[in-house]
One Martini backbone bead per residue (centre of mass of N, CA, C, O) as a GRO file, in nm:
protein
   80
    1MET     BB    1   4.863   3.143  12.013
    2GLY     BB    2   4.680   2.945  11.868
    3GLY     BB    3   4.635   2.664  11.702
    4ALA     BB    4   4.545   2.383  11.901
    5PRO     BB    5   4.340   2.232  12.095
    6SER     BB    6   4.334   2.057  12.421
    7TRP     BB    7   4.091   1.866  12.485
    8ALA     BB    8   3.937   1.728  12.767
    9GLN     BB    9   3.703   1.687  12.581
   10ARG     BB   10   3.489   1.761  12.372
   11PRO     BB   11   3.448   1.944  12.125
   12GLU     BB   12   3.366   2.299  12.084
   13PHE     BB   13   3.115   2.489  11.907
   14TYR     BB   14   3.064   2.831  11.790
   15THR     BB   15   2.843   3.117  11.742
   16CYS     BB   16   2.800   3.418  11.657
   17ALA     BB   17   2.573   3.673  11.647
   18CYS     BB   18   2.673   3.737  11.338
   19GLY     BB   19   2.741   3.410  11.228
   20ALA     BB   20   3.016   3.342  11.303
   21ASP     BB   21   3.265   3.131  11.348
   22LEU     BB   22   3.439   3.046  11.603
   23VAL     BB   23   3.785   3.087  11.698
   24TYR     BB   24   4.076   2.988  11.806
   25VAL     BB   25   4.312   3.136  12.040
   26CYS     BB   26   4.310   2.998  12.346
   27GLN     BB   27   4.463   2.842  12.645
   28VAL     BB   28   4.409   2.744  12.986
   29PRO     BB   29   4.541   2.565  13.203
   30GLU     BB   30   4.521   2.382  13.451
   31ASN     BB   31   4.624   2.498  13.751
   32ARG     BB   32   4.683   2.797  13.727
   33ASP     BB   33   4.934   3.029  13.810
   34PHE     BB   34   4.970   3.352  13.964
   35ALA     BB   35   5.129   3.613  14.047
   36VAL     BB   36   5.181   3.818  14.320
   37HIS     BB   37   5.161   4.119  14.399
   38PRO     BB   38   5.298   4.334  14.578
   39GLY     BB   39   5.079   4.380  14.862
   40ARG     BB   40   4.896   4.154  14.818
   41PRO     BB   41   4.682   3.930  14.897
   42GLU     BB   42   4.615   3.631  14.986
   43GLN     BB   43   4.506   3.321  14.894
   44PRO     BB   44   4.302   3.108  14.995
   45ASP     BB   45   4.422   2.792  14.945
   46SER     BB   46   4.672   2.809  14.799
   47VAL     BB   47   4.961   2.678  14.656
   48ARG     BB   48   5.086   2.967  14.726
   49PRO     BB   49   5.166   3.275  14.869
   50ASP     BB   50   5.277   3.387  14.558
   51ALA     BB   51   4.986   3.273  14.452
   52TYR     BB   52   4.726   3.242  14.215
   53GLY     BB   53   4.458   3.042  14.170
   54LEU     BB   54   4.336   2.915  13.852
   55PHE     BB   55   4.126   2.688  13.729
   56LEU     BB   56   4.064   2.448  13.911
   57GLY     BB   57   4.048   2.168  13.706
   58ASN     BB   58   4.042   2.370  13.447
   59GLU     BB   59   3.982   2.427  13.124
   60VAL     BB   60   4.043   2.719  12.909
   61TYR     BB   61   3.868   2.848  12.627
   62LEU     BB   62   3.924   3.095  12.346
   63PRO     BB   63   3.688   3.196  12.141
   64ALA     BB   64   3.650   3.401  11.837
   65CYS     BB   65   3.575   3.652  11.623
   66PRO     BB   66   3.698   3.699  11.304
   67ASP     BB   67   3.525   3.976  11.245
   68ARG     BB   68   3.519   4.174  11.488
   69CYS     BB   69   3.218   4.288  11.573
   70ASP     BB   70   3.320   4.274  11.881
   71PRO     BB   71   3.512   4.303  12.169
   72ALA     BB   72   3.310   4.068  12.312
   73ALA     BB   73   3.367   3.821  12.089
   74VAL     BB   74   3.393   3.607  12.341
   75TRP     BB   75   3.398   3.246  12.446
   76PRO     BB   76   3.411   3.086  12.720
   77VAL     BB   77   3.551   2.756  12.785
   78ASN     BB   78   3.467   2.486  13.010
   79GLN     BB   79   3.677   2.216  13.131
   80ASN     BB   80   3.718   1.881  13.330
   0.00000   0.00000   0.00000
């Protein structure tokens, strides 16, 4: 959490509906896999049978409103 984003392309900046500039919270790296909970179905064409692949070939960045004007004041940014 926090730090500086490692942009795959040019940096992107957004403004919240309340007028505040969104600030970087975190990033999910490309080709991230997440463990499958026991008893859950396999993901078709996944990297492994015990993992779900997410964001294949895409970096996902999460900037959010520093004023916390709304719980949903987060804007996912996708780059590949």
